[in-house]
matplotlib code that plots the C-alpha trace (Angstrom):
import matplotlib.pyplot as plt

x = [2.4, 0.1, -2.9, -1.0, 0.4, -1.4, -1.6, -1.3, -2.1, -5.3, -6.8, -4.9, -1.5, -2.6, -3.8, -0.6, 1.5, -0.4, -0.2, 3.6, 4.1, 2.1, 4.3, 7.6, 6.8, 8.1, 5.9, 2.4, 3.8, 4.9, 8.1, 8.9, 11.9, 9.6, 7.7, 8.5, 11.2, 8.7, 6.6, 9.6, 10.9, 7.5, 7.6, 11.1, 10.4, 7.0, 8.3, 5.5, 6.8, 5.7, 2.8, 3.4, 4.1, 1.6, 1.5, -2.1, -2.0, -4.1, -6.4, -6.9, -7.2, -9.6, -8.6, -10.5, -8.5, -5.2, -6.0, -7.2, -4.0, -1.8, -3.5, -3.4, 0.3, 0.8, -1.0, 1.0, 4.3, 3.3, 2.6, 5.9, 7.8, 6.2, 6.7, 2.9, 2.1, -1.2, -1.3, 2.2, 1.4, -1.7, 0.4, 2.9, 0.1, -1.7, -4.8, -6.4, -5.9, -9.6, -10.0, -6.8, -7.9, -11.4, -9.8, -7.6, -10.6, -13.3, -11.5, -8.3, -9.3, -6.3, -7.2, -6.7]
y = [-5.0, -3.9, -3.7, -1.8, 0.9, 4.2, 4.5, 8.3, 7.9, 6.0, 3.3, 4.3, 3.9, 0.5, -0.7, 0.3, -1.3, -4.6, -4.7, -4.1, -6.7, -9.3, -8.6, -8.9, -11.8, -15.2, -17.2, -17.0, -15.2, -11.6, -11.2, -8.2, -7.2, -6.6, -3.9, -0.3, 1.5, 4.2, 1.5, -0.2, 3.2, 4.0, 0.9, 1.7, 5.3, 4.9, 2.1, -0.2, -3.7, -6.4, -8.5, -10.0, -13.6, -14.9, -18.3, -19.1, -21.6, -24.7, -23.4, -20.2, -16.7, -13.7, -11.6, -8.5, -8.6, -9.0, -6.1, -3.9, -4.5, -4.0, -0.7, 0.5, -0.1, 1.8, 4.8, 4.6, 4.4, 7.4, 9.4, 8.3, 9.2, 12.7, 13.3, 13.1, 15.6, 14.3, 16.3, 15.2, 11.6, 11.8, 13.1, 10.3, 7.8, 9.6, 10.3, 13.6, 14.9, 15.0, 11.4, 10.5, 12.2, 10.6, 7.1, 7.8, 8.9, 6.5, 3.3, 3.2, 5.1, 7.4, 10.5, 14.0]
z = [-7.8, -10.6, -8.3, -5.7, -8.1, -8.1, -11.9, -12.3, -16.0, -15.1, -17.3, -20.4, -18.6, -17.2, -20.6, -22.3, -19.6, -19.6, -23.4, -23.3, -20.6, -22.6, -25.7, -23.8, -21.6, -22.8, -20.4, -19.0, -15.9, -15.9, -14.0, -11.9, -14.0, -17.0, -15.2, -16.4, -14.4, -13.3, -11.5, -10.0, -8.8, -7.3, -5.1, -4.0, -3.3, -1.7, 0.6, -0.6, -1.0, -3.3, -2.0, 1.4, 1.8, 4.2, 5.9, 6.9, 9.9, 9.7, 12.4, 10.4, 11.8, 11.9, 8.9, 10.2, 13.4, 11.6, 9.2, 12.0, 14.1, 11.1, 10.1, 13.7, 13.9, 10.6, 12.1, 15.3, 13.3, 11.2, 14.4, 15.9, 12.7, 12.7, 16.5, 17.0, 14.2, 12.9, 9.7, 8.7, 9.7, 7.4, 4.6, 5.0, 4.5, 1.7, 3.8, 4.2, 7.8, 8.8, 7.8, 9.6, 12.8, 12.6, 12.2, 15.2, 17.3, 16.2, 15.1, 17.0, 20.2, 20.1, 22.1, 20.7]

ax = plt.figure().add_subplot(projection="3d")
ax.plot(x, y, z, "-o")
ax.set_aspect("equal")
plt.show()
């Protein structure tokens, strides 16, 4: 969760948070409930969940294909949620609209 957070206060906020977590933790693991409320709220509001639990099959898989398909589905869902409005879909994903349109066109073969 620490690596996924946007850190609006940049390195100073990260440093202070890690210091506080180290001081309040009673084990060598930092539990989610020790995170500051602003971070927990951000994950709840932004819809970002804690790290995914992934089961890697014994035969393995192609990580690039998995990531590509997952990202393509996120783009598709954002377009669906905004009734095809590409600018609003880009905003939903925190991407600038030209980059969003370029990814649709060049990486995901969506037509404009």
